[in-house]
N, C-alpha and C positions, 0 to 999 in steps of 0.2 A: 543438496537442495534441488528441488524441482520447481520450475515456474511454468505455469500455463497462462494463456491470455484469453480473455473474453472481451471482444470489441463490439460494442453496439452503436458505433458512430461517435457520438460526443462523450460516451462513457466507456472507459477502458478499465477492466478489472484484471489485476495480477493475482492469480491464485498461487500462493507460496506454500510449499510443503517441506518439512524436515528442518534441518539446522542451517541457519544463514550465518556463515562465518567468513573470515578473511579470504579463503580460497574461492568463495562464490561472488565476491564483490565485483570483479571485472565483468562477469557474465550478467549479473543483476543490473549493473549500470548500463551495459549494452542493451539489454531488454528495455530498460526505462527509456533510453534515447530512441530506440527503434519504434516503440509502440505508443509514444505520447506525441501525436501529430499536432499540427497547427489547429485542427478543428476539435481537439480534445478539450472538453470543458471540465470533466470530472475524471480523475484517476483514482482508483480504489485499490487497496491492497488487502486481500482476504487473508487474514492471519490465523484462521481457525486451525490449520494443520502446521503452523510454524511453531516448532518446539523450542527453539533456542536462537538467540542472536548474540554475537560477540561485539566488542567495541568497534571493530572495522565495519560490521554490518550496521551498527547504530550510526556511524558516520555516513554511510550510504543513505540511510533513511532520512537523515538530516539534509543531505545533499538533494535528495528527491524532493523534500518539502520546500527547500529554497528555490530549486529550479521551477517547481510547480508554481510557486508564488510569483516568480519573475515572469512566467509565461501565462499568468492569469488562469491557472488550472487549480481547481479545488482538489486537494489530496485528502482522501479519507482512508483511515485504517479501520477495518471492522473485524468482528469476531476474534479479537485478540485473546490468545490463550493466557491462562493465569500466570504461567511462568514468565512470559514475555511482558505481560502487563505489570507484574511486580518489578521487573527491571526498568520499565518506562517510568513507573512511579518513583523508584529510588533515584533515578537520574533526573526526575522532574520533567521528562519529555512528554508525559501525559498532559501537561499544561501547554505544550508547544504544538503537539499534533492534534488533529481532529480524529477522535476515536469514537466509534459507536458499535452497537450490536448489528448483526447481520440483518435482523428483521427491520431495524430502524433504517439501515442503509437501503434495503429493498423498497421500503415504503416511501422514503424520501426521494430516491433517485431512479428507481427502476420500474415502478408501477406503471407509468405511462408507456414505457418502452416495451415491457414484457406483455402488456395487454394489447398492444397495437397489432 
């Protein structure tokens, strides 16, 4: 799995590529802790190139969502691939997470930032 960060101040975007499984959990959780600062209002995970998640990775996503809620950060998952979305639907996590398209995310959270 490859993770890159785009930080626009109050909005932090995690671009995730490849397969997210148990061996990636410590690094992903480290990225999460390091890149969600006190001034972060929105944390987004770009899932367009995320091809697979296993149960350990699902646990990390739930952990991210819980810590975001505890820290008053809105966590958004966007451009979720069909295979990952199918898994989220089966596990009913699609009802727990905020999920949207990339266009919807950009329109709602980035328009003012990218045009500034």
